[in-house]
C-alpha positions as CSV (number, residue, x, y, z in Angstrom):
1,M,-66.3,-22.2,-27.6
2,T,-69.6,-23.4,-26.2
3,E,-68.2,-25.5,-23.3
4,P,-69.7,-24.6,-19.8
5,V,-68.2,-21.4,-18.5
6,T,-68.0,-19.5,-15.3
7,V,-69.7,-16.1,-15.7
8,A,-67.4,-13.7,-13.9
9,E,-69.5,-10.6,-14.5
10,P,-72.7,-9.8,-16.4
11,P,-72.4,-8.4,-19.9
12,T,-71.3,-4.9,-19.7
13,R,-72.1,-1.8,-21.8
14,Q,-68.4,-1.8,-22.9
15,R,-68.7,-5.3,-24.2
16,L,-71.9,-4.4,-26.1
17,A,-70.2,-1.2,-27.3
18,S,-67.5,-3.3,-29.0
19,I,-70.2,-5.1,-31.0
20,D,-71.8,-1.8,-32.0
21,L,-68.4,-0.4,-32.9
22,L,-67.7,-3.4,-35.2
23,R,-71.1,-2.8,-36.8
24,G,-70.1,0.8,-37.3
25,V,-66.9,-0.2,-39.0
26,V,-68.5,-2.6,-41.4
27,I,-71.5,-0.4,-42.3
28,V,-69.2,2.5,-43.1
29,L,-67.1,0.2,-45.4
30,M,-70.3,-1.0,-47.0
31,A,-71.2,2.5,-47.9
32,L,-67.9,2.8,-49.8
33,D,-68.8,-0.1,-52.0
34,H,-72.2,1.2,-52.8
35,M,-70.8,4.7,-53.7
36,R,-68.5,2.8,-56.0
37,D,-71.5,1.2,-57.6
38,Y,-73.1,4.7,-58.1
39,F,-70.1,6.7,-59.2
40,H,-67.0,4.7,-60.4
41,D,-66.3,4.7,-64.1
42,K,-65.5,1.0,-64.1
43,A,-68.3,-0.1,-61.8
44,W,-70.3,-1.8,-64.5
45,I,-67.7,-2.7,-67.1
46,M,-65.3,-4.8,-65.1
47,D,-64.9,-7.0,-62.0
48,P,-62.7,-5.0,-59.6
49,L,-61.3,-8.2,-58.3
50,D,-60.3,-9.6,-61.7
51,P,-56.5,-10.2,-61.3
52,A,-55.8,-9.5,-65.0
53,K,-57.6,-6.1,-65.1
54,T,-57.7,-4.5,-61.7
55,D,-55.1,-2.3,-59.9
56,L,-54.2,-2.2,-56.2
57,A,-56.3,0.7,-55.2
58,L,-59.5,-0.6,-56.9
59,Y,-58.9,-4.2,-55.7
60,L,-58.5,-3.1,-52.1
61,T,-61.5,-0.7,-52.3
62,R,-63.7,-3.6,-53.3
63,W,-62.1,-6.4,-51.3
64,V,-62.2,-4.7,-47.9
65,T,-66.0,-4.5,-48.2
66,H,-66.1,-8.3,-48.2
67,F,-66.0,-8.0,-44.4
68,C,-69.4,-6.3,-44.3
69,A,-72.1,-8.9,-45.0
70,P,-70.6,-11.8,-43.1
71,T,-69.8,-9.6,-40.1
72,F,-73.2,-8.0,-40.0
73,I,-75.0,-11.3,-40.2
74,M,-72.8,-13.0,-37.7
75,L,-73.4,-10.1,-35.3
76,A,-77.2,-10.5,-35.8
77,G,-76.8,-14.0,-34.5
78,V,-74.7,-12.8,-31.5
79,S,-77.3,-10.2,-30.7
80,A,-80.1,-12.7,-30.8
81,F,-78.4,-14.8,-28.2
82,L,-77.6,-11.8,-26.0
83,Q,-81.3,-10.7,-26.2
84,G,-82.3,-14.1,-24.9
85,V,-79.9,-14.1,-21.9
86,N,-80.7,-10.5,-21.1
87,G,-84.4,-10.9,-20.6
88,K,-86.2,-12.3,-23.6
89,G,-87.5,-15.8,-23.0
90,T,-87.2,-18.4,-25.8
91,R,-90.8,-17.9,-27.0
92,A,-90.5,-14.1,-27.0
93,L,-87.1,-14.2,-28.8
94,S,-88.5,-16.7,-31.4
95,W,-91.5,-14.5,-32.1
96,F,-89.3,-11.4,-32.4
97,L,-86.9,-13.1,-34.9
98,L,-89.9,-14.4,-36.9
99,T,-91.7,-11.0,-37.1
100,R,-88.6,-8.8,-37.5
101,G,-87.3,-11.2,-40.2
102,L,-90.6,-10.9,-42.1
103,W,-90.5,-7.1,-41.7
104,L,-86.9,-7.0,-43.2
105,V,-88.0,-9.1,-46.2
106,V,-91.0,-6.7,-46.8
107,L,-88.6,-3.7,-46.4
108,E,-86.2,-5.2,-48.9
109,M,-88.9,-5.7,-51.5
110,T,-90.4,-2.2,-51.2
111,V,-88.5,0.7,-49.6
112,I,-85.0,-0.6,-50.2
113,N,-85.6,-1.9,-53.7
114,F,-87.1,1.4,-54.7
115,G,-84.1,3.2,-53.3
116,W,-81.7,1.2,-55.5
117,M,-83.8,1.4,-58.6
118,F,-86.1,4.4,-58.4
119,S,-88.6,2.1,-60.0
120,M,-90.3,-1.2,-59.2
121,D,-89.8,-2.9,-62.5
122,S,-87.6,-5.5,-61.0
123,I,-87.0,-6.6,-57.4
124,G,-83.6,-7.6,-56.1
125,L,-83.3,-9.8,-53.0
126,I,-80.0,-9.0,-51.5
127,V,-78.5,-8.6,-48.0
128,I,-81.5,-7.4,-46.0
129,W,-83.6,-10.2,-47.5
130,A,-80.9,-12.7,-46.5
131,I,-80.8,-11.4,-42.9
132,G,-84.6,-11.4,-42.8
133,V,-85.1,-15.0,-44.0
134,S,-82.2,-16.2,-41.8
135,M,-83.9,-14.6,-38.8
136,M,-87.2,-16.3,-39.6
137,L,-85.4,-19.7,-39.7
138,M,-83.4,-18.8,-36.6
139,A,-86.8,-18.4,-34.8
140,A,-86.9,-22.2,-34.8
141,L,-83.2,-22.8,-34.1
142,V,-83.2,-20.7,-30.9
143,C,-85.3,-23.4,-29.3
144,L,-82.1,-25.6,-29.4
145,P,-79.1,-25.3,-27.1
146,S,-76.5,-22.8,-28.4
147,R,-73.9,-25.5,-28.9
148,V,-76.3,-27.4,-31.2
149,V,-77.0,-24.2,-33.1
150,L,-73.2,-23.6,-33.4
151,A,-72.8,-27.2,-34.8
152,I,-75.5,-26.5,-37.4
153,G,-73.9,-23.2,-38.4
154,V,-70.4,-24.7,-38.7
155,A,-71.8,-27.7,-40.7
156,I,-73.6,-25.3,-43.2
157,I,-70.5,-23.0,-43.6
158,A,-68.2,-26.0,-44.0
159,G,-70.4,-28.1,-46.2
160,H,-72.5,-26.0,-48.4
161,N,-69.8,-25.9,-51.2
162,L,-70.5,-29.6,-51.7
163,L,-73.7,-28.4,-53.3
164,D,-71.9,-26.3,-55.9
165,G,-72.3,-29.0,-58.6
166,I,-76.1,-28.8,-58.4
167,K,-77.3,-26.2,-60.9
168,A,-80.7,-24.5,-61.0
169,A,-80.9,-24.8,-64.8
170,D,-81.0,-28.6,-64.3
171,L,-83.8,-28.6,-61.8
172,G,-86.8,-27.6,-64.0
173,A,-89.7,-26.2,-62.0
174,L,-87.6,-26.4,-58.8
175,A,-85.0,-24.0,-60.1
176,P,-86.4,-20.9,-58.3
177,L,-86.3,-22.8,-55.0
178,W,-82.6,-23.6,-55.6
179,N,-82.0,-19.9,-56.4
180,V,-83.4,-19.1,-52.9
181,I,-81.3,-21.8,-51.2
182,H,-77.9,-21.8,-52.9
183,E,-77.4,-20.4,-56.4
184,P,-78.0,-16.7,-57.3
185,G,-80.3,-16.1,-60.2
186,F,-83.6,-14.9,-61.5
187,A,-86.8,-16.2,-60.2
188,A,-89.2,-13.8,-61.9
189,P,-89.9,-11.1,-60.9
190,F,-87.1,-11.4,-58.4
191,F,-83.3,-11.5,-58.8
192,I,-82.0,-13.4,-55.8
193,G,-78.5,-12.2,-55.2
194,Y,-78.1,-13.6,-51.7
195,P,-79.2,-17.3,-51.5
196,V,-80.2,-18.0,-47.9
197,L,-78.5,-21.3,-46.9
198,P,-74.9,-20.1,-46.3
199,W,-76.1,-16.9,-44.6
200,L,-78.2,-18.9,-42.3
201,G,-75.0,-20.8,-41.4
202,V,-73.3,-17.5,-40.6
203,M,-76.1,-16.3,-38.4
204,A,-76.3,-19.6,-36.6
205,F,-72.5,-19.5,-36.1
206,G,-72.8,-16.1,-34.5
207,Y,-75.6,-17.3,-32.2
208,G,-73.5,-20.3,-31.3
209,I,-70.3,-18.4,-30.4
210,A,-72.2,-15.7,-28.4
211,P,-71.8,-17.4,-25.0
212,V,-68.2,-16.2,-25.3
213,F,-69.5,-12.6,-24.5
214,Q,-70.5,-13.8,-21.1
215,M,-67.0,-14.8,-20.2
216,E,-64.5,-12.6,-18.4
217,P,-62.6,-10.4,-20.8
218,A,-59.2,-12.2,-20.8
219,R,-60.7,-15.6,-21.5
220,R,-63.0,-14.1,-24.1
221,A,-60.1,-12.5,-25.9
222,R,-58.1,-15.7,-25.9
223,L,-60.9,-17.8,-27.4
224,L,-61.9,-15.2,-30.0
225,T,-58.3,-14.7,-31.1
226,A,-57.5,-18.5,-31.2
227,T,-60.7,-19.2,-33.2
228,G,-60.0,-16.3,-35.6
229,L,-56.4,-17.4,-36.1
230,A,-57.5,-21.0,-36.7
231,M,-59.9,-19.8,-39.4
232,I,-57.2,-17.8,-41.1
233,G,-54.8,-20.8,-40.9
234,L,-57.5,-23.1,-42.4
235,F,-58.0,-20.5,-45.2
236,A,-54.3,-20.6,-46.0
237,L,-54.3,-24.4,-46.1
238,L,-57.5,-24.9,-48.1
239,R,-57.1,-21.9,-50.5
240,G,-53.3,-22.0,-50.8
241,F,-53.4,-25.6,-52.0
242,N,-56.8,-25.3,-53.8
243,L,-58.1,-28.2,-51.7
244,Y,-61.7,-27.2,-51.1
245,G,-64.0,-24.3,-50.2
246,N,-64.3,-22.1,-53.3
247,P,-65.9,-22.8,-56.7
248,G,-62.9,-21.5,-58.6
249,P,-59.2,-22.2,-57.8
250,W,-56.7,-19.4,-57.7
251,S,-54.0,-19.6,-60.4
252,D,-50.5,-18.2,-61.1
253,Q,-50.5,-14.7,-62.4
254,P,-47.8,-12.4,-63.9
255,G,-46.2,-11.1,-60.7
256,V,-46.5,-11.6,-56.9
257,L,-49.1,-8.9,-56.5
258,R,-51.5,-10.4,-59.0
259,D,-50.9,-13.8,-57.5
260,G,-52.3,-12.3,-54.3
261,F,-55.2,-10.8,-56.2
262,S,-56.1,-14.3,-57.5
263,L,-55.5,-16.0,-54.1
264,F,-57.9,-13.7,-52.3
265,N,-60.5,-13.5,-55.0
266,V,-63.0,-15.7,-53.3
267,A,-66.7,-16.2,-54.1
268,K,-69.3,-14.1,-52.3
269,Y,-72.4,-15.1,-54.3
270,P,-73.0,-17.4,-52.4
271,P,-70.3,-16.9,-49.8
272,S,-67.8,-19.8,-50.1
273,L,-66.2,-21.5,-47.1
274,D,-62.9,-19.8,-48.1
275,Y,-64.6,-16.4,-48.2
276,L,-66.1,-16.8,-44.8
277,L,-62.8,-18.1,-43.3
278,I,-60.9,-15.0,-44.5
279,T,-63.5,-12.5,-43.5
280,L,-64.9,-13.8,-40.2
281,G,-61.4,-15.0,-39.0
282,P,-59.8,-11.5,-38.9
283,V,-63.0,-10.1,-37.5
284,L,-62.9,-12.4,-34.5
285,V,-59.2,-11.5,-34.0
286,L,-60.2,-7.8,-34.1
287,L,-63.1,-7.9,-31.7
288,P,-61.2,-8.1,-28.4
289,H,-59.1,-5.0,-29.5
290,L,-62.3,-3.0,-30.2
291,E,-63.3,-3.4,-26.5
292,K,-60.3,-1.1,-25.7
293,A,-61.1,1.5,-28.5
294,R,-61.6,5.0,-27.2
295,G,-61.6,8.5,-28.6
296,W,-63.5,10.6,-31.1
297,F,-63.1,8.2,-34.0
298,A,-64.5,5.2,-32.0
299,D,-67.3,7.4,-30.8
300,A,-68.1,8.4,-34.4
301,L,-68.2,4.8,-35.5
302,L,-70.5,3.9,-32.6
303,V,-73.0,6.4,-33.8
304,F,-73.3,4.5,-37.1
305,G,-73.2,1.1,-35.4
306,R,-76.1,1.9,-33.2
307,A,-78.4,2.9,-36.1
308,P,-77.4,0.3,-38.7
309,L,-80.8,-0.2,-40.5
310,A,-81.5,3.6,-40.6
311,F,-78.0,4.2,-42.1
312,Y,-78.5,1.4,-44.6
313,V,-81.8,2.7,-46.0
314,L,-80.8,6.3,-46.0
315,H,-77.4,5.9,-47.6
316,I,-79.0,4.0,-50.5
317,Y,-81.4,6.9,-51.2
318,L,-78.8,9.6,-50.5
319,G,-76.2,8.0,-52.8
320,H,-78.7,7.5,-55.6
321,L,-79.9,11.1,-55.3
322,L,-76.4,12.4,-55.4
323,M,-75.6,10.3,-58.5
324,M,-78.7,11.7,-60.2
325,A,-77.9,15.3,-59.1
326,V,-74.3,15.1,-60.4
327,G,-75.5,13.4,-63.6
328,L,-78.2,16.1,-64.3
329,A,-75.7,18.9,-63.6
330,T,-73.2,17.4,-66.1
331,G,-75.8,16.9,-68.9
332,Y,-77.0,13.3,-68.5
333,P,-80.7,12.6,-68.8
334,A,-82.6,11.6,-65.6
335,P,-84.0,8.3,-67.0
336,L,-80.4,7.0,-67.3
337,F,-80.3,6.7,-63.5
338,V,-83.6,4.8,-63.1
339,G,-83.4,1.0,-63.1
340,F,-79.8,0.9,-64.1
341,M,-78.9,-1.8,-61.6
342,A,-81.2,-4.2,-63.4
343,D,-80.0,-3.0,-66.9
344,P,-76.7,-1.1,-66.8
345,G,-76.3,-1.2,-70.6
346,P,-77.5,2.4,-71.2
347,L,-75.4,3.7,-68.3
348,I,-72.3,2.0,-69.7
349,E,-73.0,3.3,-73.3
350,S,-73.4,6.9,-72.0
351,G,-69.9,6.9,-70.6
352,W,-71.1,7.7,-67.1
353,G,-68.5,7.4,-64.3
354,H,-65.7,9.1,-62.4
355,P,-62.3,8.3,-61.1
356,L,-61.9,6.4,-57.8
357,W,-61.0,9.6,-55.8
358,V,-64.5,10.9,-56.6
359,V,-66.0,7.7,-55.1
360,Y,-64.1,8.4,-51.9
361,A,-65.1,12.1,-51.8
362,V,-68.8,11.1,-52.2
363,W,-68.4,8.4,-49.6
364,A,-67.0,11.0,-47.1
365,L,-69.9,13.4,-47.9
366,V,-72.5,10.7,-47.3
367,L,-70.9,9.8,-43.9
368,V,-70.8,13.5,-42.9
369,L,-74.5,14.1,-43.9
370,L,-75.8,10.9,-42.2
371,W,-73.8,11.1,-39.0
372,P,-76.2,13.6,-37.2
373,V,-79.2,11.7,-38.4
374,C,-77.9,8.5,-37.0
375,R,-76.9,10.1,-33.8
376,W,-80.4,11.5,-33.3
377,W,-81.9,8.1,-34.1
378,G,-79.6,6.2,-31.8
379,E,-80.4,8.7,-29.0
380,L,-84.1,8.2,-29.6
381,K,-83.8,4.5,-29.3
382,R,-81.7,4.8,-26.2
383,R,-84.3,7.1,-24.5
384,R,-87.4,5.2,-25.5
385,R,-88.5,1.6,-25.2
386,D,-91.4,1.6,-27.6
387,W,-91.8,-2.0,-29.0
388,W,-91.7,-0.9,-32.6
389,L,-88.3,0.7,-32.3
390,S,-86.7,-2.7,-31.9
391,Y,-87.9,-3.4,-35.5
392,L,-86.0,-0.4,-36.8
């Protein structure tokens, strides 16, 4: 996908709109997962992907959100490349990635962490942290040719599961470093939920395939589709025969449906090769079709896709406030909703939670409330070119 190409036309607004539209799709799905964390009665007592305990509606509600983090981080790599070819020189691009990445890490540790916890007793390093650190590392990689960056990304994605046998508990004083690199865990005062190495691979992969967006549409569609289908096929081979690419194998379950639950229950923390194949593969197949998307629904998703960071921060606070408001209105004490993500025990013991339909209702409410805010913010960024807006 990085072989020399003939550029038939410069990147068009339509092409960039398809990327924004995909961002909109995944960020809306992400909000669904987080409203489930806030409101579902089983959110903290069972794994929604457990083949033995889940049901179809709950499984799909959780599984569909697997597309969010890898897609968003891949597109961050794509966008970095496109910024480079659309005016930013290598030095300027490298500086931007370094400083924006540092800003995202600070934002994760402060504003975002407080939104999740309503306290600062513990600090979770999750997806925005992973994006930020990956950007900081990409600041060095963008000095290399895109095909070299692609090779690095593919090597990380394909090979990082070879490191699964190394455990932080066996590394003594180096355990926190391994938590940062590959194995989720506590490195006081932080909980590292998104180790950086595989996510750097995803961002590098996005940067490496980005030259495809300079091709004429038909060729771009063929390459994206072929690559996506190849990834899906490789998933079927590796996962279907339990050959490689996921820490835990799938196993026979009582019934075909639960066999499927087990087959697609792939590891996200950190994202396994199989996980990335079955999420990024379908996304690459979908991308060419999004270039043709029109109508009010596509326009609504574009609004969210053009204000992703604003939506991310605001939906965390809004969802948490709605959780607390509903809790207080139904007789639960306010302290129950502070710090529960670090210690869900009291929340579980209280019996807090609602059926899945409530999660979907709150999700819809959050989207409705945030749409005009995101529209205003996107229009502001479109009208103005202040340097600081590119960090938001």
